[in-house]
Backbone as a ProteinNet text record, in pm:
[ID]
protein_1_A
[PRIMARY]
XXXXXXXXXXXXXXXXXXXXXXXXXXXXXXXXXXXXXXXXXXXXXXXXXXXXXXXXXXXXXXXXXXXXXXXXXXXXXXXXXXXXXXXXXXXXXXXXXXXXXXXXXXXXXXXXXXXXXXXXXXXXXXXXXXXXXXXXXXXXXXXXXXXXXXXXXXXXXXXXXXXXXXXXXXXXXXXXXXXXXXXXXXXXXXXXXXXXXXXXXXXXXXXXXXXXXXXXXXXXXXXXXXXXXXXXXXXXXXXXXXXXXXXXXXXXXXXXXXXXXXXXXXXXXXXXXXXXXXXXXXXXXXXXXXXXXXXXXXXXXXXXXX
[TERTIARY]
84.7	0	87.8	29.8	101	202.8	324.8	430.8	481.7	437.3	473.4	620.3	693.4	834.4	928	872.6	954.6	1012.9	1142.4	1207.3	1255.7	1238.1	1286	1438.2	1494.6	1640.2	1705.6	1628.2	1683.2	1576.9	1610.7	1511.8	1394.7	1284.5	1166.7	1144.2	1126.5	1103.9	954.3	919.1	779.6	774.1	702.6	686.3	561.3	560.8	448.9	442.6	560.6	569.4	507.1	478.4	413.7	263.2	208.3	65.8	-14	-145.6	-234.5	-194.5	-183.2	-151.9	-3.2	83.4	226.5	275.8	226.7	271.4	228.6	108.4	60.9	136.9	175.9	257.4	393.7	452.7	580.4	566.6	457.9	435.3	418.4	343.8	321.8	452.3	536.9	666.5	758	756.7	839.5	799.8	669.3	622.6	674.6	701.2	753.7	905.7	969.4	1114.8	1188.3	1117.9	1176.4	1236.6	1352.6	1410.8	1337.6	1299	1218.2	1292.7	1295.5	1343	1218.7	1193.3	1070.7	1094.1	1035.9	1058	954.1	1003.7	917.8	978.4	899.9	948.7	1003.8	964.7	1009.1	1082.1	1197.3	1278.3	1202.8	1217.1	1156.7	1012.6	960	817.9	795.1	900.9	884.5	848	777.4	743.4	869.4	865.3	977.4	955.3	1005.8	985.2	1115	1135.3	1256.8	1271.1	1389.2	1415.7	1364.6	1299.2	1247.3	1346.9	1403.9	1507.8	1450.9	1461.8	1404.3	1492.4	1427.9	1492.5	1412.6	1479.5	1411.2	1436	1326.3	1339.6	1212.8	1210.4	1097	1120.7	1032.4	1050.4	1054.7	994.4	989.9	1111.8	1205.5	1333.9	1421	1471.8	1546.9	1664.3	1734.9	1847.6	1802.9	1696.9	1643.6	1591.5	1519.6	1462.7	1571.7	1679.5	1789.4	1856.4	1878.4	1947.5	1865.5	1736.4	1654.9	1621.9	1623.5	1593.9	1717.7	1836	1960.7	1969.5	1973.8	1983.1	1852.4	1742	1612.2	1552	1465.7	1399.2	1260.9	1199.8	1063.9	1037.4	932.3	886.4	736.1	689.5	546	523.2	448.1	424.8	280.6	265.2	132.3	92.3	174.9	154.1	71.9	-30.9	-103	-163	-140.3	-188.1	-337.3	-417.7	-562.9	-610.1	-696.4	-744.8	-666.8	-549.5	-472	-529.1	-479.4	-526.2	-479.8	-543	-515.8	-368.8	-308.7	-168.5	-77.2	-103.7	-21.1	-41.5	-166.7	-193.1	-124.5	-124.4	-58	94.1	148.7	294.1	348	281.4	331.5	286.2	159.6	107.7	145.3	93	106	250.2	318.2	454.8	559.7	531.7	631.6	644.5	532.8	540.2	617	602.7	683.9	833.9	874.3	1017	1071.2	996.1	1036.3	1031.9	931.4	921.1	1038.1	1077.6	1191.5	1320.3	1336.9	1455.2	1455.1	1336.8	1325.2	1363.9	1316.5	1352.2	1502.5	1562.4	1705.9	1788.1	1732.6	1804.2	1780.9	1701	1674.1	1576.8	1491.5	1390.5	1295.7	1261.8	1182.8	1033.5	979.9	836.5	809.8	710.7	668.5	519.7	481.9	342.8	292.6	190.4	135.1	-5.3	-28.9	-162.5	-242.3	-326.2	-412.8	-546.8	-656.5	-789.2	-895	-1001.7	-1115.1	-1194.1	-1161.9	-1227.9	-1193.5	-1094.9	-1062.9	-1171.2	-1259.8	-1364.7	-1487.5	-1556.3	-1684.6	-1789.9	-1840.6	-1941.4	-2073.9	-2112.3	-2243.3	-2350.6	-2474.5	-2579.7	-2599.5	-2576.5	-2600.4	-2477.1	-2369.3	-2242	-2244.5	-2321.3	-2322.6	-2195.2	-2168.3	-2049	-1923.5	-1813.4	-1689	-1576.2	-1504.8	-1380.7	-1267.8	-1150.4	-1034.1	-1041.4	-1137	-1153.8	-1265.6	-1328.3	-1441	-1395.2	-1485.6	-1449.3	-1402.9	-1308.5	-1255.9	-1332.7	-1312.1	-1379	-1332.7	-1420.8	-1384.6	-1312.4	-1276.4	-1200.8	-1281	-1411.8	-1496.4	-1522.6	-1441.9	-1466.4	-1420.4	-1356.6	-1308.2	-1156.8	-1097.5	-951.5	-885.6	-933.2	-868.3	-881.8	-1002.6	-1011.2	-932.3	-936.7	-869.9	-717.9	-665.5	-519	-471	-550.6	-513.5	-518.8	-620.8	-629.7	-507.2	-468.4	-354.9	-222.2	-213.8	-93.7	-79.7	-189.7	-187.1	-137	-188.2	-147	0.1	48.4	189.1	279.5	238	317.5	317.9	206.1	200.7	295.2	327.5	420	565.4	594.1	730.2	740.7	778.5	775.1	892	870.1	973.6	979.8	896.5	891.9	765.9	779.8	664.2	589.4	476.9	401.7	262.9	220.7	85.6	17	-99.9	-180.3	-290.6	-272.3	-374.9	-484.5	-608.1	-719.9	-821	-796.8	-892.7	-1000.5	-1119.1	-1221.1	-1197.9	-1301.3	-1285.2	-1201.1	-1095.7	-1005.2	-1040.6	-1092.3	-1125.4	-1006.3	-988.3	-878.6	-847.8	-813.8	-793.3	-666.2	-681.4	-568.2	-622.2	-540.8	-583.6	-597.9	-530.7	-536.7	-634.7	-704.9	-796.1	-916.8	-941.6	-1057.3	-1186.4	-1199.6	-1328.3	-1347.7	-1240.4	-1254.1	-1251	-1189.4	-1167.3	-1217.8	-1169.8	-1197.1	-1341.2	-1391.6	-1531.2	-1627.8	-1606.5	-1694.3	-1690	-1574.4	-1565.7	-1656	-1651.1	-1737.2	-1884.5	-1916.9	-2056.1	-2105	-2017.5	-2055	-2083.1	-2003.9	-2007.7	-2102.5	-2131.2	-2207.9	-2318.6	-2437.7	-2552.7	-2536.4	-2476.6	-2464.7	-2374.4	-2286.8	-2198.2	-2269.1	-2392.1	-2464.4	-2558.8	-2560.5	-2651.7	-2595.9	-2683.2	-2643.4	-2766.7	-2742.8	-2850.6	-2839	-2936.3	-2918.4	-2887.8	-2943.2	-2920.8	-2796.8	-2733.4	-2613.6	-2501.6	-2416.8	-2305.6	-2202	-2151.4	-2036.4	-1923.5	-1842.8	-1732.6	-1619.9	-1558.6	-1462.7	-1361.6	-1254.3	-1158.1	-1090.3	-1048.9	-975.3	-828.1	-765.3	-626.4	-533.6	-563.5	-475.1	-481	-599	-610.1	-542	-555.2	-486.4	-335.5	-287	-142.9	-86.6	-163.4	-117.1	-98.7	-193.2	-181	-63	-47	65.4	197.8	207.9	330.9	355.9	250.7	267.4	310.4	250.7	288.3	432.6	466.8	600.1	709.4	682.3	785.8	803.3	715.8	725.6	656	577.9	503.8	395.9	354.8	262.4	343.7	352.1	439.1	389.4	484.4	450.7	390.6	312.9	246.5	229.2	215.1	182.8	35.3	-42	-187.5	-224.3	-279.6	-312.4	-415.2	-486.6	-580.3	-510.2	-378.1	-303.7	-196.4	-151.7	-46.8	2	93.8	147.4	213.4	189.5	249.5	389.1	489.9	627.9	654.5	715.4	751.9	637.3	518.9	400.4	327.7	218.7	139	7.2	-23.6	-144.5	-227.3	-352.2	-443.9	-505.4	-532.1	-585	-681.9	-810.2	-908.7	-896.3	-912.6	-895.3	-1012.9	-1123.6	-1244.3	-1293.1	-1347.5	-1401.6	-1548	-1623.3	-1759.5	-1855.8	-1979.1	-2078.4	-2118	-2147.3	-2197.8	-2271.4	-2359.1	-2432.3	-2393.9	-2429.7	-2405.8	-2482.1	-2597.5	-2671.3	-2589	-2515.1	-2431.5	-2330.3	-2260.4	-2154.3	-2211.2	-2308.8	-2360.2	-2431	-2501.7	-2567	-2462.9	-2356.1	-2252.3	-2187.3	-2152.5	-2085.2	-2179.3	-2297.8	-2390	-2430.3	-2448.6	-2483.6	-2370.4	-2246	-2130.6	-2109.2	-2142.3	-2117.5	-2243.4	-2355.4	-2475.1	-2556.2	-2559.7	-2641.4	-2720.9	-2810.9	-2892.8	-2850	-2842.6	-2815.6	-2933.7	-2906.2	-3010.8	-3017.2	-3128.1	-3138.7	-3195.7	-3124.2	-3165.9	-3225	-3310.3	-3365.4	-3287.2	-3309.1	-3247.7	-3162.3	-3119.3	-3038.3	-2903.4	-2852.9	-2724.4	-2660.7	-2529.8	-2459	-2481.5	-2530.7	-2558.1	-2483.1	-2383.5	-2304	-2199.4	-2112.6	-2004.2	-1871	-1765.1	-1630.3	-1579.2	-1559.8	-1517.1	-1369.4	-1341.1	-1202.3	-1168.4	-1236.9	-1213.7	-1068	-1007.3	-866.1	-778.3	-800.2	-720.2	-740.3	-863.4	-889.2	-814.7	-808.5	-737	-586.6	-538.6	-396.9	-370.6	-475.3	-459.2	-499.1	-556.4	-593.5	-733.6	-746.9	-877.1	-880.8	-970.3	-974.8	-1014.4	-950	-973.6	-1067.3	-1080.7	-1160.3	-1302.2	-1400.2	-1540	-1592.2	-1705.2	-1768.9	-1808.5	-1861.1	-1900	-1781.5	-1667	-1549.2	-1495.2	-1497.6	-1446.6	-1531.5	-1664.3	-1751.2	-1747.6	-1727.2	-1711.3	-1587.6	-1480.6	-1358.8	-1384.9	-1461.3	-1497.2	-1573.6	-1676.8	-1759	-1677.5	-1593.9	-1512.9	-1418	-1353.4	-1260.5	-1328.6	-1448.7	-1520.5	-1570.2	-1616.2	-1664.8	-1551.3	-1435.5	-1319.9	-1263.2
-119.9	0	124.4	240.4	365.6	384.1	422.7	456.1	594.4	700.8	836.4	867.5	780.2	807.9	742.8	670.2	606.8	712.3	699.7	792.6	715.6	769.9	700.7	699.2	605.4	589.6	684.8	757.2	850.1	946.6	1035.2	1132.4	1062.3	1134.4	1084	1168.7	1102.5	1168.1	1194.6	1315.7	1348.6	1407.7	1342.2	1397.8	1485.2	1579.5	1672.5	1758.4	1799.1	1864.4	2003	2059.6	2191.2	2181.4	2060.9	2042.1	2040.4	2027.2	2026.6	1919.4	1794.2	1684.6	1684.5	1698.6	1691.2	1795	1918.1	2023.6	1995.7	1939.8	1907.8	1788.8	1692.3	1581.9	1632.6	1723.7	1783.7	1850.8	1925.9	1994.6	1895.6	1786.9	1687.1	1618.7	1590.4	1528.4	1626.5	1753.2	1854.5	1868.4	1861.9	1868.3	1751.7	1639.8	1521.9	1522.4	1629.9	1641.2	1559.6	1524.8	1440.3	1527.2	1488.8	1554.2	1507.9	1603.6	1573.7	1615.6	1527.7	1562.4	1592	1718.5	1763.8	1777.2	1684.9	1680.8	1767.7	1864.4	1955.1	1971	2019.8	2039.4	2179.2	2275.7	2414.5	2460.7	2520	2567.8	2673.6	2665.9	2765.5	2740.4	2622.2	2595.9	2498	2438.7	2347.3	2426.8	2366.7	2437	2482.7	2603.8	2657.9	2624.4	2508.3	2457.5	2399.3	2397.7	2337.9	2191.9	2157.9	2019.4	1978.1	2069.2	2036.8	2086.5	1993.9	2023.2	2004.3	2105.7	2100.5	2021.6	1933.2	1858.1	1885.9	1939.7	1976.8	1870.4	1820.8	1721.2	1641.6	1555.9	1466.5	1335.8	1303	1183	1056.2	1060	940.4	928.8	1022.5	1010.3	915.2	806.2	707.6	766.4	863.4	925	1003.7	1082.3	1158.4	1063.5	959.5	863.8	795.7	756.1	689.5	784	909.1	1005.2	1043.3	1068.1	1119.2	1010.4	883.8	775.3	720.6	759.3	709.4	752.6	656.1	685.6	723.8	725.3	761.9	644.4	676.2	570.1	539	637.1	617.7	715.3	684.7	770.2	787.9	911.2	938.6	1003	936.3	989.6	1037.4	1164.4	1226.6	1273	1245.3	1305.9	1216.6	1274.8	1214.9	1330.2	1335.2	1449.5	1442.1	1451.5	1446.7	1557.6	1524.8	1622.6	1626.2	1561.9	1553.5	1444.6	1438.5	1335.7	1198.4	1094.9	958	922.1	961.9	928.4	985.9	1109.4	1172.8	1105.4	1073.4	1006.1	869.9	799.2	669.1	684.5	782.4	800.2	835.9	927	973.4	882.7	838.9	756.3	609.8	545.6	400.6	359.4	436.2	400.2	471.3	594.8	673	640.2	621	596.6	468.7	359.3	240.9	262.6	359.2	392	433.9	518.1	563.1	448.3	361.8	248.1	151.9	125.4	35.6	96.4	227.9	295.1	287.5	304.6	296.1	156.7	54.7	-82.1	-104.1	-60.3	-78.8	-3	108	187.6	138.8	37.2	-15.4	66.3	142.5	222.1	130.2	171.2	85	84.8	201.4	209	299.8	260.9	337.7	363.2	489.9	528.1	602.1	547.3	606.4	657.9	785.8	841.4	807	707.1	662.2	733.7	665.1	726	619	653.9	563	552.6	637.4	628.9	500.6	424.1	295.7	191.7	215.1	117	139.4	30.7	36.5	91.7	210.7	272	285.2	176.9	170.6	178.8	218.8	234.3	111.4	-5	-127.4	-175.8	-99.9	-149	-165.1	-84	-94	-39.9	-80.3	-32.4	-91.5	-17	-52.9	-68.3	-179.2	-195.6	-227.2	-257.2	-275.4	-398.3	-485.9	-605.2	-590.4	-474.2	-453.8	-449.1	-477.8	-476.4	-338.9	-340.4	-216.6	-180.3	-58.4	-14.6	-99.3	-109.6	-176	-80.8	-130.3	-49	67.5	66.9	177.6	277.5	272.1	352.7	496.3	537.3	674.1	681	779.6	788.2	792.7	880.5	896.5	771	717.2	596.5	479.2	462.6	347.3	360.8	480	495.1	487.3	533.2	516.1	367.8	298.1	153.4	82.5	118.1	52.3	91.5	213.5	252.6	168.9	148.5	62.9	-77.2	-131.9	-266.3	-270.9	-166.7	-162	-153.8	-81.9	-74.2	-208	-278.1	-409.9	-508.7	-483	-570.2	-549	-440.3	-417	-495.2	-619.6	-710.6	-682.9	-717.5	-703	-565.6	-473	-338.2	-324.9	-269.5	-248.2	-125.1	-148.9	-42.9	-29.8	93.9	121.2	211.5	168.4	245	315.9	444.9	521.8	556.4	527.7	550	646.7	778.3	877.3	903.9	946.8	995	1143.7	1225.7	1369.1	1429.3	1501.7	1560.7	1707.9	1741.8	1879.8	1947.8	2075.4	2151	2274.3	2382	2510.4	2511	2545.1	2557.9	2608.3	2686.1	2733.9	2620.4	2508.3	2394	2287.2	2310.5	2210.9	2192.1	2068.4	2040.2	2076.6	2036.7	2045.9	2176.9	2246.1	2376.7	2492.8	2472.3	2584.4	2558.3	2453	2432.8	2392	2293.9	2253.9	2367.6	2438.4	2553	2661.3	2684.2	2782.1	2741.1	2611.6	2561.3	2574.5	2550.3	2559.3	2703.8	2797.5	2937.7	2978.9	2924.8	2972	2895	2767.2	2684.7	2609	2619.8	2553.3	2401.7	2347.1	2200.7	2144.7	2227.4	2181.2	2174.8	2225.8	2230.8	2112	2021.2	1907	1801.7	1746.1	1640.3	1563.1	1445.1	1365.7	1383.7	1446	1490.1	1378.9	1259.7	1150.6	1067.7	1095.3	1020.3	1048.1	949.6	964.9	1062.7	1146.6	1231.4	1186.5	1089.7	1042.7	1146.4	1172.4	1281.6	1253.4	1331.2	1335.2	1471.1	1523.7	1650.6	1623.1	1710.3	1689.2	1677.6	1749.1	1741.1	1603.3	1540.8	1405.4	1303.7	1322	1234.2	1247.7	1370.8	1395	1337.3	1348.5	1293.7	1142.7	1075.1	929.9	894.6	966.3	939.8	956.5	1060.1	1084.5	974.5	927.6	820.5	690.4	658.5	535	545.1	657.2	671.4	674.6	737.6	752.4	628.6	530.6	408.5	416.1	523.7	534.7	427.8	371.7	258.7	133.9	43.9	-71.8	-165.5	-229.9	-331.1	-453.3	-529.6	-646.9	-749.5	-872.8	-975.2	-977.4	-897.1	-891	-750.4	-734.6	-600.1	-527.1	-599.5	-535.2	-463.9	-487.7	-429.9	-330.9	-340.5	-250.3	-290.4	-211.9	-245	-382.9	-460.2	-592.3	-577.5	-618.6	-601.6	-675.2	-605.5	-665.7	-688.3	-634.2	-654.9	-521.9	-526.9	-407.4	-415.8	-311.4	-307.6	-185.2	-206.8	-95.9	-47.2	84.9	142.9	256	235.6	340.4	448.4	574.3	688.2	782.6	754.2	835.9	879	1000.7	1053.3	1012.8	1087.4	1048.3	1062.6	1011.3	1011.6	1153.3	1168.7	1294.7	1262.1	1353.1	1337.6	1448.8	1429.4	1535.5	1661.6	1647.3	1765.2	1848	1782.5	1855.1	1943.2	1883.4	1956.8	2062.6	2025.9	2119.4	2237.8	2214.4	2326.4	2422.5	2368.7	2454.3	2540.2	2478.6	2552.9	2653.1	2607.2	2695.9	2816	2795.7	2909.3	3010.2	2961.8	3052.1	3129.3	3070.1	3138.5	3203.6	3194	3266.3	3205.6	3071.9	3004.1	2894.5	2830.5	2723.6	2589	2484.1	2351	2301.9	2208	2147.9	1999	1957.1	1819.4	1729.2	1621	1522.4	1400.1	1328.7	1202.3	1087.2	968.3	850.4	776	656	574.6	638.9	617	674.4	584	590	512.4	577.5	500.9	553.2	475.9	397.7	323.4	411.7	347.9	419.1	352.2	430.2	375.3	344.9	219.5	178.7	209.5	279.4	304.6	224.5	111.6	29.8	-13.7	-46.7	-89	25.9	146.6	262	289.3	277.5	298.5	195.5	71.7	-31.6	-8.1	71.6	110.8	227.8	283.3	393.2	528.7	534.7	663.7	704.5	828.2	885.8	1025.4	1052.3	1186.3	1290.4	1407.6	1512.8	1621.4	1634.4	1742.1	1693.1	1762.3	1724.6	1774.8	1717.5	1764	1910.8	1949.3	2088.3	2182.3	2145.8	2232	2233.6	2118.3	2110.9	2195.7	2187.3	2266.2	2413.9	2444.8	2584.3	2644.8	2564.9	2611.3	2636	2548.4	2568.5	2699.8	2719.6	2841.8	2967.6	2964.3	3082	3116.1	3015	3040.4	3099.9	3052.2	3102.9	3245.6	3274.8	3410.4	3511.1	3466.7	3556.8	3585.2
0	0	0	30.4	16.7	127.7	89.6	183.7	148.8	219.3	180.9	200.8	269.2	296.2	195.3	100.5	-1.5	-94.3	-123.6	-216.1	-337.4	-457.3	-577.3	-581.4	-655.5	-661.6	-760	-840	-937.9	-983.6	-1076.7	-1127.4	-1194.7	-1202.3	-1272.4	-1396.6	-1509.5	-1637.9	-1654.5	-1697	-1727	-1866.9	-1957.6	-2092	-2096.8	-2192.1	-2198.2	-2073.4	-2023.7	-1893.2	-1890.5	-2007.6	-2011.2	-2033.3	-2037.7	-2061.3	-1932.2	-1945.2	-1829.5	-1729	-1774.5	-1683.4	-1648.8	-1749.6	-1725.1	-1627	-1637.9	-1546.9	-1404	-1388.1	-1252.3	-1194.1	-1279	-1230.2	-1184.6	-1262.3	-1221.2	-1084.7	-1065.5	-938.7	-824.2	-849.2	-744.6	-706.2	-803.5	-774.4	-702.2	-744.1	-678	-531.1	-503.5	-365.4	-282.9	-347.7	-279.8	-272.9	-322.1	-316.3	-419.9	-529.4	-633.6	-743.9	-793.7	-910.7	-1035.8	-1120.2	-1238.1	-1364.1	-1462.2	-1596.5	-1680.8	-1704.1	-1768.6	-1918.6	-1995.3	-2140.3	-2210.6	-2286.4	-2364.5	-2502.8	-2595.7	-2733	-2754.9	-2671.6	-2688.6	-2563.9	-2581.9	-2470.2	-2390.1	-2259.5	-2172.3	-2136	-2166.1	-2138.6	-2023.5	-1969.7	-1856.5	-1731.3	-1636.3	-1512.4	-1439	-1386.8	-1310.1	-1163.2	-1123.5	-988.7	-935.1	-804.7	-748.7	-789.8	-840	-877	-1012.1	-1085.7	-1218.7	-1323.2	-1397.7	-1496.4	-1636.8	-1718.9	-1853.5	-1948.5	-2024.1	-2132.3	-2259.4	-2359.8	-2483.2	-2589.6	-2648.5	-2754.5	-2770	-2870.5	-2895.2	-2821.3	-2728.6	-2647.1	-2730.1	-2851.1	-2934.6	-3025.7	-3015.2	-3084.8	-3003.7	-3064.1	-2986	-2908.2	-2966.5	-2896.7	-2775.4	-2790.6	-2677.6	-2570.7	-2612.2	-2517.3	-2435.4	-2502	-2431.6	-2333	-2375.7	-2290	-2167.9	-2188.4	-2078	-1976.3	-2016.9	-1922.9	-1854.9	-1900.8	-1841.8	-1695.1	-1605.9	-1463.7	-1397.8	-1473.3	-1416.7	-1341	-1245.9	-1170.6	-1226.5	-1292.3	-1343.1	-1455.7	-1531.6	-1641.5	-1628.2	-1648.1	-1658.8	-1794.7	-1880.6	-2014.4	-2026.6	-2068.9	-2071.8	-2211.2	-2312.7	-2444.1	-2535.7	-2594.8	-2707.1	-2786.5	-2917.9	-2997.5	-3025.6	-2920.2	-2932.9	-3026.2	-3119	-3214.9	-3343.5	-3345.6	-3468.9	-3559	-3681.8	-3773.3	-3726.9	-3781.1	-3738.4	-3756.3	-3866.6	-3892.5	-3784	-3743.4	-3639.8	-3505.3	-3472.4	-3345.5	-3339.1	-3448.7	-3449.9	-3441.2	-3514.3	-3516.2	-3378.1	-3308.6	-3180.1	-3066.5	-3069.5	-2962.1	-2974.9	-3077.9	-3091.6	-3121.2	-3206.8	-3244.1	-3158.5	-3118	-3047.1	-2900.1	-2829.6	-2685.6	-2652.2	-2727.7	-2698.6	-2718.5	-2802.8	-2814.2	-2677.7	-2609.5	-2475.9	-2376.3	-2387.1	-2295.3	-2312.3	-2436.8	-2459	-2406.5	-2425.1	-2370.9	-2218.8	-2158.7	-2013	-1963.5	-2032.6	-1993.8	-2005.9	-2116.2	-2136.9	-2033.1	-1980.8	-1881.5	-1739	-1723.4	-1590.1	-1509.2	-1577.6	-1508.6	-1431.6	-1311.1	-1223.6	-1258.2	-1300.1	-1328	-1447.6	-1526.1	-1642.9	-1627.6	-1611.2	-1588	-1711.5	-1774.5	-1896.1	-1869.5	-1899.5	-1885.2	-2010.6	-1998.2	-2106.5	-2092	-2113.6	-2102.7	-2083.2	-2010.5	-1997.6	-2126.7	-2225.1	-2355.8	-2429.7	-2380.3	-2444.8	-2420.5	-2323.6	-2293.4	-2381.3	-2410.8	-2481	-2384.8	-2415.8	-2329.5	-2405.1	-2469.9	-2533.3	-2424.8	-2461	-2359.6	-2271.4	-2327.3	-2250.3	-2173.7	-2175.3	-2120.2	-1969.3	-1897.1	-1751.6	-1690.3	-1564.9	-1496.5	-1560.1	-1547.3	-1616.3	-1515.6	-1525.2	-1449.6	-1546.4	-1493.7	-1579.4	-1668.7	-1644.4	-1727.5	-1830.8	-1836.9	-1928	-2072.7	-2167.2	-2309.5	-2355.6	-2449.1	-2505.5	-2632.7	-2679.8	-2801.8	-2920.6	-3018.8	-3143.2	-3236.3	-3352	-3447.1	-3502.6	-3480.7	-3525.3	-3411.9	-3307.5	-3188.8	-3196.9	-3308.5	-3322	-3311.9	-3376.4	-3384	-3247	-3159.4	-3029	-2942.3	-2918.5	-2836.5	-2894	-3025.1	-3085.4	-3077.9	-3105.3	-3097.5	-2952.2	-2857.1	-2716.5	-2677.5	-2724.2	-2701.1	-2756	-2877	-2941.5	-2877.5	-2824.2	-2750.5	-2624.2	-2552.7	-2433.9	-2469.2	-2578.9	-2619.8	-2657.7	-2725.8	-2765.1	-2642.7	-2540.2	-2417.4	-2344.4	-2347.2	-2283.1	-2351	-2477	-2549.3	-2508.1	-2436.7	-2385.6	-2255.3	-2265.6	-2151.1	-2056.1	-1929.2	-1828.5	-1765.2	-1808.3	-1752.5	-1666.9	-1547.1	-1460.8	-1510.7	-1576.6	-1643.7	-1582.6	-1560.2	-1511.6	-1612.7	-1659.7	-1754.2	-1676.6	-1650	-1582.1	-1681.4	-1645.7	-1737.9	-1677.4	-1691.7	-1644.2	-1747.8	-1704.5	-1798.2	-1824.7	-1833.8	-1856.4	-1744.2	-1781.7	-1682.9	-1664.9	-1547.5	-1516.3	-1449.6	-1478.3	-1418.1	-1500.6	-1432.6	-1499.1	-1582.9	-1710.4	-1802.3	-1934.9	-2004.7	-2135.8	-2235.6	-2210.2	-2300.8	-2254.1	-2142.5	-2088.6	-2179.9	-2219.5	-2304.1	-2232.4	-2106.1	-2037.7	-1963.2	-1927.9	-1862.1	-1959.6	-2076.8	-2168	-2309.4	-2373.5	-2515.8	-2542.4	-2469	-2487.9	-2451.3	-2340.6	-2312.6	-2421.2	-2479.9	-2588.9	-2704.9	-2739.1	-2846.4	-2808.7	-2682.8	-2638.6	-2643.3	-2615.3	-2624.1	-2768.4	-2860.7	-2998.8	-3088.8	-3056.2	-3150.2	-3077.7	-3129.2	-3068.6	-3066.5	-3172.3	-3178.9	-3069.5	-3013.6	-2906.7	-2771.6	-2763.5	-2636.3	-2617.5	-2713.3	-2705.3	-2610	-2527.6	-2435.1	-2393.3	-2336.4	-2276.3	-2125.9	-2062.8	-1923.3	-1824.9	-1844.9	-1750	-1781.2	-1894.2	-1930.4	-1830.3	-1810	-1716.4	-1770.1	-1682	-1711.7	-1619.4	-1663.9	-1579	-1579.5	-1464.5	-1455.1	-1343.9	-1347.9	-1237.8	-1244.3	-1130.9	-1132.3	-1157.2	-1232.5	-1272.1	-1151.5	-1043.5	-926.5	-861.5	-859.3	-803.8	-894.5	-1025.6	-1120.5	-1105	-1096	-1084.7	-955.2	-847.8	-720.3	-728.9	-793.7	-808.4	-898.3	-1009.9	-1099.4	-1025.6	-942	-866.6	-764.4	-698.4	-600	-666	-780.9	-850.7	-899.9	-963.9	-1022.3	-917.3	-804.4	-700.7	-615.2	-633.3	-555	-421.3	-398.8	-273.2	-262.3	-376	-376.8	-410.9	-317.5	-332.3	-441.3	-509.2	-608.9	-539.9	-616.7	-561.9	-672.4	-633.6	-730.8	-765.2	-693	-711.1	-757.5	-880.1	-929	-843.3	-757	-666.9	-552.4	-538.4	-426	-469.5	-593.5	-639.7	-777.1	-835	-967.4	-967	-1070.9	-1081.2	-1140.4	-1065.8	-1108	-1238.8	-1335	-1461.7	-1556.7	-1523.8	-1606.9	-1625	-1701.2	-1727.8	-1652.1	-1575.7	-1494.2	-1532.2	-1568.8	-1596.8	-1466.6	-1459.1	-1336.9	-1371.7	-1346.3	-1369.1	-1263.1	-1306.8	-1215.3	-1235.4	-1170.5	-1184.9	-1047.3	-1040.8	-916	-902	-821.4	-789.9	-905.4	-888.4	-996.2	-1038.4	-1166.2	-1221.3	-1350	-1391.4	-1516.9	-1613.3	-1739.1	-1835.8	-1797.8	-1734.5	-1690.2	-1592.7	-1503.1	-1407.5	-1479.9	-1575.9	-1645.3	-1738.5	-1820.7	-1921.2	-1856.9	-1747.6	-1678.7	-1622	-1565.4	-1508.4	-1615.3	-1728	-1834.4	-1899.9	-1936.8	-2008.8	-1924.5	-1794.8	-1709.5	-1704.5	-1709.3	-1701.6	-1830.6	-1944.7	-2072.4	-2128.6	-2055.6	-2094.4	-2206.7	-2213.7	-2313.9	-2244	-2318.6	-2262.9	-2321	-2239.6	-2294.5	-2376.2	-2466.3	-2548.9	-2512.8	-2454.4	-2407	-2516.1	-2542.7	-2641.9	-2573	-2645.9	-2598.4	-2662.1	-2609.1	-2667.9	-2568.5	-2605.8	-2514.9	-2486.9	-2367.3	-2327.6	-2223.3	-2214.8	-2112.4	-1976.4	-1878.8	-1745.6	-1636.9	-1678.5	-1581.2	-1514.8	-1437.2	-1369.2	-1402.2	-1398.8	-1412.2	-1272.5	-1243.9	-1110.7	-1088.7	-979.2	-938.4	-813.5	-794.9	-675.1	-665.3	-779.8	-776.5	-728.7	-780.6	-738.2	-589.2	-541.4	-398.5	-315	-362.8	-287.4	-287.6	-384.4	-385.2	-290.4	-232.4	-138	-190.8	-313.4	-372.9	-331.5	-286.6	-256.9	-317.1	-412	-471.3	-367.5	-375.1	-277.4	-328.4	-461	-520	-545.1	-486.7	-503.5	-637.3	-680.6	-803.9	-790.6	-675.1	-653.3	-672.5	-614.4	-626.4	-768.9	-835.2	-972.3	-1066.3	-1053.7	-1140.6	-1104.4	-977.2	-936.6	-1001.7	-1009.1	-1076.1	-1224.5	-1287.3	-1427.9	-1444.7	-1363.7	-1375.1	-1349.3	-1247.7	-1213.9	-1326.6	-1381.8	-1492.3	-1613.8	-1643.9	-1760.8	-1737.8	-1617.4	-1589	-1581.8	-1534.6	-1529.2	-1666.4
[MASK]
++++++++++++++++++++++++++++++++++++++++++++++++++++++++++++++++++++++++++++++++++++++++++++++++++++++++++++++++++++++++++++++++++++++++++++++++++++++++++++++++++++++++++++++++++++++++++++++++++++++++++++++++++++++++++++++++++++++++++++++++++++++++++++++++++++++++++++++++++++++++++++++++++++++++++++++++++

C-alpha cells in the first residue's frame, strides 16, 4: 500500500511537462522532493519549480529517449496528440510511446506510468459499470479511443517493464489547453450544436490534481509493487488502473458551463450510457480523490466568468 516516505532511486522523467496533466505531475513530484526531468518540445516551457530540470526534444526520438531515461527511476508519459489526424496520433502515440518504454527498460527504469484514457472502454448504452476487465472499443470507436487503445497494447508488449496504464475519464482543471474547462466551453458558447447532451447520461470525470497525485505516487514508488493487481502495480508486467471521481451526469456539467457562458443547454432524448467507471482498484492502492464535483464545477464556472 502507500508509503509516503519512499524515495525514488533517481530522477523521474515526465513527458508533456508543459501540458495540463504533465505540469501538474511535475508539481506533485516537486512537492515530494523528487528531481524531475521535464521533457518539452520548446525551450523555456517546462514548469519553473525546485528540482524540475528542462529537457528539450521529442521523447519518441530514440536518442532523446535513451538520454533522458539514463539513470532515471521512473517515467510518466502524458503526451497524445488528441485532435490531430489519425496518422499523427498513431505516429506519436502508438509508435512513439513504446520507443520511450523500450529505452526505459534498457536503462533499468523501475516504473513506467502512462496516462491513457477511460475512452478505451466500450461505453455503449447497454455497457453498464466498467472496471479494468471490461471490453474495449472496437475499431470503429473513433480515432482517439482506438489509438489510445492501441498505444496501451503496444506498451504491454514491452515485456519485463513495470508499467501502469492510468485510465482517467474527462479531466477537469484550470488551463488554457484544458478540453473540459476551456476548449469545450468555448465551443458551447459559440455553436448551438456543441450544447446538445442527454441529461441523465453519465459524465465520468476526475480533477487533474487528483490524477497527478496518483501518478506521482505510482512513479515515485510510494505505492508498493504487488503480485496482485488489486493491491499494487504488478512487477515486470502491465497493470491498468481506472482513475475516476464520484458520480456525475451530463446535466451537471452542461448546466454549469452553459450558465457561465450565458447560453442554454439542449437536451436530447435517446439511449445513453448511465453506468459508472469503477475506481475500486485505485482505492485499494490507497488513492482517494480530494476534489469534489461541486469544487471542480465551481472552478470551471469561475474560470469562464473571469
